[in-house]
N, C-alpha and C positions, 0 to 999 in steps of 0.2 A: 504494500500500500504506500503511495507516495506521501512524503512528509510535506509540511507547509513550505519548507525550504525548496524541495523538489518542484512543487507547484509554482513557487515564486520564480524559479529559473525558467520553467517552461513558459510562464507568462511573459517574462522578459524576451525570450527568444521566439515568441510568437509575433514579434514586430520586425518588419523587414529592415528598418534602419539600424536596429541593434545587430541583426545578422550581418548586414553590410559592414558595420564597424568591426565585428569579429574577424571577418575575412580580410578586410583591408588593413587592419591594425596588427594582426597576429599570424598571417600567412605570407611569408616573403617570397612571392612568386610574381614576376612581371606579367605573365599571361593572365593570372587571376585578377591582378590589379586593374586590368583594362576591361574587365567585363562590364556590361551595362547593368548596374545594380538597380536601376529604376524598373527593370523587368522582373525583379524578384517576386515570386509568388509561391504560396504554400501548396504542398501536395498532401493529400490525406495520408495520415500516418498510422493506419490500422489495417492490417492485412490478415487474410485467412489462408493458412497453408493448405497444401493438397490433401492432408489428412483432416481438414476442417478444424484444426486448432487455431485459436486466435493468437496473433503475435502483435504487440503494440510497440512502437518506437516513440521517440520523443519529438523530433521535429524534422520534417523533410521539406526542402525547398528546391525550386528550380530557377535557373537564371539563363537568359539568352546569351549565347556565344555566336555572334553573327546571326545566321538564320536558324541555328540549331539550339537545342536545350541542353544545358549541363545540370545534372541533378546534384544538389548538395545534401548529403545525408548527414545530418547533425544529430548525433546521439549524445545527450547530456547525461553524464555519469555521476551519480551522487553517492556511491558507496564510500565507506570509510577506509577501505583498503583497495589495492589493485585487484582487478579481476583477471586472473591468469589466462582465462579462455576468452577474453574480449575479442580477439581476432576472429575466433570461431563464431561468436555472437554476431559480429559485424557481417561476416560472410553470409550467415543465415538471413539477416535482415535485408541485406542488399539483394540476395536471391529472391526473397519475397516481394521486394519492390519491383524487380524485373518481371516476376510472374504476373504481378498486377498490371504492369504496363503492357505486357503481351495480351493479357485477358481483355484489356480495354482498348486494344489496337492503338496504342500511343507510342509506336516505335518511330525512330528517326528515319532520315532518307535511306532508301534502298533496304528498308526493313531492319536496320541495325539497332541494337540497344544503345541507349545514351550512356556516356561516361558518368561515373559517380565519384564524388569526393567524400569519403567517409571520415568523419571527425569525431573524436572522443574528447569532450570538454569535461575535465575532472577538477573538482574543487575540494577534495578531501584534505585533511590536515597533513597526512603523511604523503611523501612523494610517490608517484606512480612508478612501479618497477616491473609491470607485466610485459610480456612480449608484444610488440606492435605488429608482428607478422605471423601468419599461420605457420610458415616454414620453421619458426623457432619452437613450435609445439610438436614437431614431427621428428622422428629419428632420421639420420641421414640415409636416404634410400640408395640402392644400387644405381649405377649410371643409367640403366635402361628405364628405371621407374621414376627417376628424378623429374624429368619434364612432364610426367603424367600426374604429378601431385597437384592438389588444389593450391592456388596462390591467392593470398589476401593480405593487404596491409591497411592500416588506418593511420590517420594523422592525429597525434596526441597533442592537445593543448592542456598542459598541467598548470593550472592557474597559480598555485603556490610557488612554482619554480620560476616564474617570470620575474626577472630582476626589477627592483624598484626604479632603476634608471630607465628601463625600457618603458614602463608605464608613464614615467614623467615626460618622456619624449612624445607622448600622445595626448596633448592637453584637450583636444576637441573630440576625442574618441569616447563614446558612451561606455563601451565595454571596458576600456582601461579604467574609467572612473568607478565602474561597478566592482572591478577586481580590487581596486585600492580600498574601497569601502568594506570588502570582505576581510581585509587585514586589520589587526588591532591598531587603532588610531586614537590619539587624544581627542577629547571633545572639540577642541579648536580646529583640529585637522579635519574632522568629520564635517563641521560647519563650513569650512572652506571648500571641501569637495562638493557638498550640496549646493553651495553658492555657484561653484563652477558649472555644475550640471544644469542648474536653473538658467544660467546665462547662456549656455550652449544650446538650449532647447526652446528659445523664445519664439522662433519663427513658426508659422502656421503648420508647416509640414511635420513638426514634432508634437502636435497636439495630443495624439494618442500615446506617444512615448512619455510625455510628462506625467500622465496619469499612471501608466504602468510602473515607471521608475519610482514615483512617489510611494506607491503601494509597497513595492519591493524594499525600498530604503527603510520605511517604517517597520516592516517585519524584521529586516536585518538588524536594526538598532535594538529591537526588543530582545532578540535572541543572542546579542553579542555577549560572549562569555566573560569579558573583562569589565565592560561598563554599560550594562543594559540601561535603556531609558524607555519608559512607557509614554507613548504619545497617543493622543486621540486619533480616531480614524480619519485619515486625510488621503485625498487622491489628487492633490495638486502640489507641484514642486514649490511654487512660490509660497503657499501657505506653510508648507513644511519648513522652508528656509526661515520664515518669520517666526514660526513656533520654536525652532531650535535657538534662534537668536534670543528669544525671550527666556529660555530655560538654560542657556549655556552656563551661567554662573552657578546655578544649583547643581547642574550636571557635573561641572568641573570639580566642585567641592566633593561630590560623591566619588568621582574618579580618583582624586587625590587621597581620599580616605581609604579607598580600596587598595591603592598603591602602597600606602603605609602599612596596611594589614598584610599585604602580600610580602613586603619587605621584612616585617617582623617574623612571619612564618618561615621565610627562607633562612633567617638568622637562627631560629630555634631548630630547624632541620639540620643546619650546619653543625651546631653544638652537639645535638644528639648523635649525628653521624660520627663525629670524632670520638665521643664516649663509647659508642658501640664498636668502633674500630679498635680502640684501646683494649676493650674487654674480650672481644670475640674474633678479632682479625678482620681482613677485608670482607665487605658485605657482598652477598650474592645479589644478582640482578633483581630478584623478586623483592628483596628487602629494600633496595633503593627505590623501586617503584612504589612500594607501600609507604615509605617515608615521604616521598614527593607528593603523594595524594592525601596525606593525613590532614585531619582537622586540628585546630588549636587544642582542643580538649584531648585528643588522642596523643598529641606530642607531649602534653603535660603528664599524662598517665604513663607513657613509656619512659619519660625522663625520670619519674619517681621510681620506676621498677628496675632501671638499668643497673643500679649499684648492688642490689641483692639477687639479681637473676643468675641462674646457673648456666643459661644458654641463650642464644639469640631468639629462639622460639619462645622462651619464657617472657621475653619483652614484646615481640611483635606478633606472636601467635604463629601457627603453622604456615608453611609456604603453600601456595596454590597447588591444586591437585596435579597440574601438568608439570610440576618441577620435581 
């Protein structure tokens, strides 16, 4: 079942201007840059396979290349970790897209299938490390079999791996601003980004974008893990900018208080880690993970227990079952 975050991204990439900025800002290919993005149009993204099982993808678009169509298969991936078999999933989705085009007699000149650009947009906290080609999932076949194996690659856009300098070089790009807002920022930096977005979308062509982006930003700020801020329901970027400016002082005070609390916890974790190292030697990974996730009360209880404990387990409890 999709989360509100998934739904928010799907809402964002249901707009052609945002899809355009993704392609133009984050795919460095001269041929793609020259496409006529005013011809971007969505393609239905729900297919039925030959065995009548439904398969749904996230967003499929097509754009004119001369007199022919290029299909942009945009799969927005929201898992918390890499999907090792993503290349296989992409191959299946592209195959279903082709089946649908054949069924509806939407082939290109001379009855040929159109080219497809498969994209995986990933915004998990950990970096993506899954194979980007199907060949990496197969053993090396004998020479005779090698050319007969299925071939499939996808283009990965790993949001968290994009350097801040790259995003800074795209001041008018909506997707770059969205990516920056996904990263932990100070309240002042968030306000500056919202102001930048509002200024960049004032023309009439951005009317629908302003509403979509405002809804997404409000949701993103509510779920921000470091400095959440609860805002009333807004669907207008200008109203959102004004609302933030009115609450920035209160929000900044909360942000600083949270920072002080985080700093104090880090100090307590450091002291307890040194004590545990002195008593029981180097800590295993599971113990470090448990310490870094501890509450203030847990750290206080463990610090009280460390002097009399006979083992690390007596302080932190047993390790997870998989250790």
